[in-house]
matplotlib code that plots the C-alpha trace (Angstrom):
import matplotlib.pyplot as plt

x = [-37.7, -39.8, -42.1, -42.8, -46.1, -45.0, -41.7, -44.4, -46.3, -43.5, -42.7, -45.7, -46.3, -42.9, -43.3, -46.6, -45.1, -42.4, -45.0, -43.9, -40.7, -38.3, -36.1, -33.7, -33.8, -30.0, -30.5, -27.3, -28.9, -28.7, -31.7, -33.6, -31.8, -33.1, -36.6, -37.0, -34.8, -35.4, -31.2, -28.9, -25.7, -22.5, -24.4, -26.3, -30.5, -31.2, -34.9, -36.5, -39.4, -41.1, -41.1, -38.2, -36.0, -32.3, -30.0, -26.0, -24.2, -20.7, -20.6, -22.4, -23.8, -24.6, -25.9, -28.1, -29.7, -30.3, -32.1, -34.1, -37.2, -36.0, -34.9, -32.8, -29.5, -26.4, -23.0, -21.0, -16.8, -17.8, -20.4, -18.5, -20.5, -23.8, -23.7, -22.6, -25.6, -28.0, -26.3, -25.1, -27.6, -30.0, -31.8, -33.7, -32.2, -33.5, -30.8, -30.9, -28.6, -28.6, -26.3, -24.5, -20.7, -19.1, -16.9, -19.7, -21.4, -18.4, -17.8, -21.8, -21.3, -17.9, -20.1, -23.8, -24.7, -27.4, -29.0, -30.7, -30.6, -33.8, -33.6, -35.5, -34.5, -38.2, -39.9, -39.0, -39.3, -43.1, -43.6, -42.0, -44.0, -47.1, -46.6, -48.1, -49.6, -46.5, -44.5, -47.0, -46.6, -42.8, -43.6, -46.2, -44.0, -40.8, -42.9, -44.2, -40.6, -39.5, -42.4, -41.4, -37.8, -37.8, -40.7, -39.7, -35.8, -34.0, -35.2, -32.9, -30.0, -30.0, -27.6, -26.0, -22.2, -22.6, -21.8, -23.3, -21.1, -21.6, -25.8, -25.1, -23.2, -25.5, -28.6, -27.1, -26.6, -30.2, -31.4, -29.9, -31.1, -34.6, -34.1, -33.0, -30.9, -28.1, -28.1, -30.3, -30.2, -31.1, -31.4, -29.2, -26.6, -23.1, -25.4, -24.1, -25.9, -25.9, -28.8, -29.7, -29.4, -28.7, -28.3, -27.6, -29.1, -28.5, -26.0, -29.4, -29.6, -25.9, -25.1, -25.6, -24.6, -27.9, -31.5, -33.0, -34.5, -32.5, -28.7, -25.9, -22.3, -21.0, -17.8, -15.4, -15.8, -14.6, -17.6, -20.5, -22.5, -22.9, -22.3, -19.6, -17.8, -17.1, -20.5, -22.1, -25.8, -26.5, -29.5, -32.3, -30.9, -33.0, -31.9, -33.0, -33.3, -34.0, -33.6, -34.8, -35.6, -35.3, -36.2, -35.6, -34.2, -37.6, -37.6, -39.8, -38.9, -39.8, -38.3, -38.8, -37.6, -36.2, -36.0, -33.1, -33.2, -35.6, -39.1, -38.7, -39.4, -42.7, -41.9, -40.2, -43.5, -45.7, -43.9, -43.6, -47.1, -48.0, -45.8, -47.5, -51.0, -49.4, -48.1, -52.2, -53.4, -51.1, -52.1, -55.9, -54.8, -53.2, -55.9, -56.0, -56.3, -55.2, -52.0, -48.9, -47.9, -51.2, -51.0, -47.8, -49.1, -52.5, -50.9, -47.8, -50.4, -52.4, -48.9, -48.5, -45.2, -43.9, -43.9, -42.7, -38.9, -37.2, -40.0, -38.1, -34.9, -32.9, -32.0, -31.1, -31.0, -34.8, -35.9, -38.7, -40.7, -43.2, -42.6, -41.5, -41.8, -40.2, -39.2, -36.2, -35.0, -35.7, -35.9, -38.8, -41.5, -43.9, -42.9, -45.0, -43.7, -44.2, -43.9, -44.7, -48.7, -49.1, -52.2, -51.4, -52.3, -53.5, -50.8, -48.2, -46.0, -45.2, -43.1, -44.5, -41.7, -42.7, -40.1, -39.1, -35.6, -35.4, -32.9, -30.6, -32.3, -32.5, -34.8, -37.9, -41.2, -42.7, -41.8, -44.3, -44.5, -48.1, -50.1, -52.3, -56.2, -59.0, -60.1, -56.6, -53.3, -53.0, -49.8, -47.8, -44.9, -47.2, -48.5, -47.0, -45.2, -45.2, -41.3, -40.4, -38.8, -36.1]
y = [-42.7, -45.9, -47.3, -50.7, -50.6, -50.5, -52.8, -55.4, -55.0, -56.0, -58.5, -60.0, -60.1, -61.6, -64.3, -65.2, -64.8, -67.5, -69.8, -73.4, -75.4, -73.3, -72.6, -69.5, -66.4, -64.7, -60.7, -59.4, -57.2, -54.0, -52.3, -55.7, -55.0, -51.6, -52.4, -54.7, -52.8, -48.7, -48.9, -49.4, -51.4, -53.5, -56.5, -59.6, -60.4, -63.4, -64.5, -67.7, -69.4, -68.5, -64.7, -63.5, -61.3, -60.7, -58.1, -58.2, -55.5, -55.4, -51.1, -49.1, -50.9, -47.2, -46.0, -49.2, -48.4, -45.0, -45.6, -48.5, -49.2, -53.3, -54.6, -57.2, -55.6, -56.8, -55.8, -58.4, -58.8, -62.1, -64.4, -66.7, -64.2, -65.0, -68.7, -68.6, -66.6, -68.4, -71.8, -72.9, -75.5, -73.6, -76.3, -75.1, -71.4, -68.2, -66.5, -63.0, -65.2, -62.3, -60.2, -63.1, -64.0, -67.0, -65.3, -64.4, -67.7, -69.8, -67.6, -68.3, -72.0, -71.6, -71.5, -72.6, -75.5, -75.2, -78.3, -76.5, -73.0, -71.0, -67.7, -65.1, -62.2, -62.9, -63.3, -60.1, -58.4, -59.1, -58.0, -54.7, -54.1, -52.9, -50.0, -48.9, -45.9, -44.8, -45.3, -43.8, -40.5, -40.7, -41.2, -38.9, -35.9, -37.7, -37.4, -34.1, -32.3, -34.2, -32.4, -29.3, -30.3, -31.2, -28.7, -25.8, -25.9, -28.0, -25.2, -22.6, -24.6, -25.4, -22.7, -23.2, -24.1, -25.8, -29.7, -32.8, -33.3, -29.5, -30.3, -33.1, -31.1, -28.3, -30.8, -32.6, -29.4, -28.6, -32.2, -32.2, -28.5, -29.7, -32.9, -35.9, -38.5, -38.2, -41.6, -43.4, -47.1, -50.4, -53.6, -55.3, -56.6, -54.1, -50.8, -47.7, -44.4, -40.7, -39.5, -40.9, -41.1, -37.5, -37.0, -33.8, -34.7, -37.9, -38.8, -40.4, -43.0, -44.2, -48.3, -47.9, -51.2, -50.4, -52.1, -49.3, -47.7, -44.5, -44.2, -42.3, -41.5, -40.9, -39.7, -42.6, -46.0, -46.7, -44.6, -44.3, -42.1, -38.7, -37.1, -36.4, -34.1, -33.1, -32.8, -29.1, -28.0, -26.3, -24.7, -27.1, -29.8, -32.3, -32.9, -36.1, -36.3, -39.5, -38.9, -40.5, -38.7, -40.0, -39.3, -41.1, -44.3, -44.1, -42.9, -41.9, -41.9, -39.8, -38.3, -35.1, -34.0, -30.7, -28.5, -26.1, -22.8, -24.2, -26.1, -29.6, -31.1, -32.1, -35.5, -36.0, -33.6, -36.7, -39.3, -37.6, -37.1, -40.9, -42.0, -39.8, -41.8, -44.9, -44.0, -43.0, -45.7, -47.9, -45.9, -46.7, -50.4, -50.3, -52.0, -54.6, -58.0, -56.8, -58.9, -57.0, -59.4, -58.8, -54.6, -55.4, -57.5, -55.5, -52.4, -53.4, -55.5, -52.2, -50.4, -50.3, -51.7, -48.6, -47.1, -50.2, -49.5, -48.1, -48.2, -48.7, -47.9, -47.4, -50.1, -53.2, -52.0, -51.9, -53.3, -55.8, -54.0, -51.1, -50.0, -51.6, -51.2, -48.7, -47.5, -48.6, -49.3, -48.1, -51.7, -53.7, -55.9, -56.0, -55.2, -54.4, -57.6, -60.6, -63.6, -61.4, -63.0, -62.0, -59.9, -56.4, -55.2, -51.7, -49.7, -51.3, -48.1, -48.4, -46.3, -46.2, -45.2, -45.6, -44.2, -43.8, -43.2, -40.7, -41.1, -37.8, -36.6, -38.4, -40.1, -38.7, -40.5, -39.9, -41.5, -41.1, -43.0, -44.5, -45.7, -48.9, -48.4, -49.6, -47.1, -47.3, -45.5, -42.3, -40.6, -38.5, -37.1, -34.7, -35.9, -37.4, -33.2, -32.5, -31.8, -28.5, -25.7, -24.0]
z = [-8.2, -8.8, -5.9, -4.0, -5.5, -9.1, -8.4, -7.0, -10.7, -12.5, -10.6, -10.3, -14.2, -14.9, -12.1, -13.9, -17.5, -16.5, -15.0, -13.7, -14.2, -13.7, -10.1, -10.4, -13.0, -13.3, -14.4, -15.8, -18.7, -16.5, -18.4, -17.2, -13.5, -13.8, -14.7, -11.8, -9.3, -10.5, -10.1, -12.5, -11.1, -11.7, -10.0, -10.4, -9.9, -8.4, -8.5, -7.3, -7.9, -4.7, -5.9, -3.2, -5.2, -4.0, -6.0, -5.2, -6.2, -7.1, -7.7, -6.4, -3.3, -1.9, -5.0, -5.4, -1.4, -2.0, -5.4, -5.3, -3.0, -3.0, 0.6, -0.4, -1.6, -1.0, -1.7, -3.5, -4.6, -7.0, -7.5, -5.0, -2.3, -3.8, -3.9, 0.0, 0.7, -1.6, -1.8, -5.2, -6.8, -8.9, -10.6, -13.9, -14.4, -16.7, -18.0, -20.5, -23.0, -25.7, -22.9, -21.1, -22.7, -22.7, -20.2, -17.7, -18.4, -16.9, -14.2, -12.9, -13.7, -11.4, -8.4, -9.4, -10.7, -13.3, -14.2, -17.4, -18.7, -20.5, -22.3, -20.1, -23.1, -24.9, -21.9, -20.5, -23.7, -23.6, -19.9, -20.3, -23.5, -21.6, -20.0, -16.5, -16.1, -14.4, -17.4, -19.9, -17.6, -18.4, -21.8, -22.7, -21.4, -23.4, -26.2, -25.6, -25.4, -28.8, -30.1, -29.4, -30.1, -33.7, -34.9, -33.0, -31.9, -35.0, -37.5, -35.2, -35.2, -39.1, -41.0, -44.6, -44.4, -41.1, -40.9, -39.7, -37.0, -35.9, -36.1, -33.7, -31.1, -31.4, -31.3, -28.6, -26.1, -27.0, -26.1, -22.5, -21.9, -22.2, -19.8, -22.1, -20.4, -22.7, -24.3, -26.5, -25.8, -28.0, -27.6, -30.4, -29.9, -30.4, -31.8, -30.8, -31.1, -29.2, -30.3, -33.5, -37.3, -39.6, -43.1, -45.3, -48.9, -50.0, -46.9, -45.2, -47.8, -47.3, -46.1, -42.4, -40.0, -38.4, -39.3, -40.0, -43.2, -42.7, -43.9, -42.2, -43.4, -40.0, -38.6, -40.0, -40.7, -37.2, -35.8, -38.3, -35.9, -35.2, -38.4, -41.2, -40.6, -43.8, -45.4, -45.6, -45.6, -48.7, -49.8, -51.6, -48.8, -47.6, -43.6, -42.6, -38.2, -36.9, -32.8, -29.7, -26.8, -23.2, -19.7, -16.8, -19.5, -21.3, -25.1, -27.8, -31.6, -34.0, -37.3, -39.2, -42.2, -43.1, -46.5, -46.3, -48.3, -50.7, -51.1, -51.6, -55.2, -56.1, -56.3, -52.8, -51.5, -52.7, -51.3, -48.3, -48.0, -48.8, -46.1, -43.8, -44.8, -44.7, -41.2, -40.4, -41.5, -39.3, -36.5, -36.4, -36.5, -33.1, -31.2, -28.5, -30.1, -33.7, -35.1, -35.7, -38.6, -40.2, -40.5, -42.2, -44.8, -45.3, -45.5, -48.0, -50.2, -50.6, -52.1, -55.7, -56.8, -58.4, -54.8, -53.3, -54.9, -52.3, -49.3, -46.1, -47.2, -50.3, -53.3, -51.7, -47.9, -47.2, -43.9, -43.6, -40.7, -40.0, -36.2, -33.4, -29.7, -27.4, -23.9, -21.8, -25.4, -28.8, -30.1, -28.1, -28.9, -30.6, -34.2, -37.3, -39.4, -40.8, -37.7, -35.1, -34.5, -30.7, -30.2, -29.9, -26.2, -24.6, -23.5, -25.5, -27.3, -30.8, -32.8, -36.5, -39.5, -43.5, -45.2, -48.5, -50.0, -53.1, -55.5, -56.0, -52.5, -49.8, -47.7, -46.7, -44.6, -40.8, -37.7, -34.4, -31.1, -30.1, -27.3, -28.4, -27.2, -28.3, -30.8, -32.4, -31.6, -29.5, -31.0, -27.8, -30.2, -31.6, -34.9, -38.2, -39.9, -43.1, -44.4, -42.9, -44.7, -43.3]

ax = plt.figure().add_subplot(projection="3d")
ax.plot(x, y, z, "-o")
ax.set_aspect("equal")
plt.show()
């Protein structure tokens, strides 16, 4: 459970980042509410420029009181109750506009007078990007279990003739038994996932609506997740497993590639090893003060044209990043990509994922999670691993 000291640290950091020129902040995104209260409920978190924070909860007030060290927690039937308690004049308002729908905004406007609305989303992401010792302790344990799951447990689950859906079911059961919190949370709008991505053979190259280098055929057009029920594992198949592991809300990200029943082809192994070299090179540059966009440019310019073909995806479905921040969401700031010019800070946590599509085989490459430190990235998910022959 979060302590008052930890929550105060988070509120102080947010207040410093918000600066002056505002009067009220409304937080509706439940993950951001959890970050600032220690509980995840249906409610409205209100922060005033004097630093007073109040949490109005529709459901469940009792659970919020039991889980959060915050003192100002109140029951709420509707936003009318919040306006009655705090007043309807809000001045300049910060709002998490990436979460709030038009319907919710209209309900807020019904009870509150807001002179101007400013986006708080990126500010909160920047505050959340630097992890405390409390957060790092959780993520380090998450990463330890993540490495154990992918390197020791997954090989035990694979058998000839199993479907991708069979694998995901068995993997999910194992994850839960190891302490996984059961969901994979994304900041991207309308992104759904159970554990992550899985693909047997060339299914890992299949087009997906997910903004990542890997592909996934999924269960159906209506649910391109979990894994395909008709694709069975055959001798010689590559198995692509890109799963998040989560404990107490915090995730790590790691990918492992397996070759079932036979060693991988030489060209597959060579491409995979090159991805591991790239990952290690990026990790060395994860130092405070380094610029994410410069890391991205330096790496991309160091690669020859032949390797760049199908790097970070397949054919025209390639992504333009090499890594991403991670924490309460799997996709957080900062991103190792063009346009991200804010210097890295100590104790940011970043997943690095150089991957390459191999026609006729599937996706290869590595992914691990690192903490930004003065001597470079410190891996908390084991280390980049070679293709595991099962």
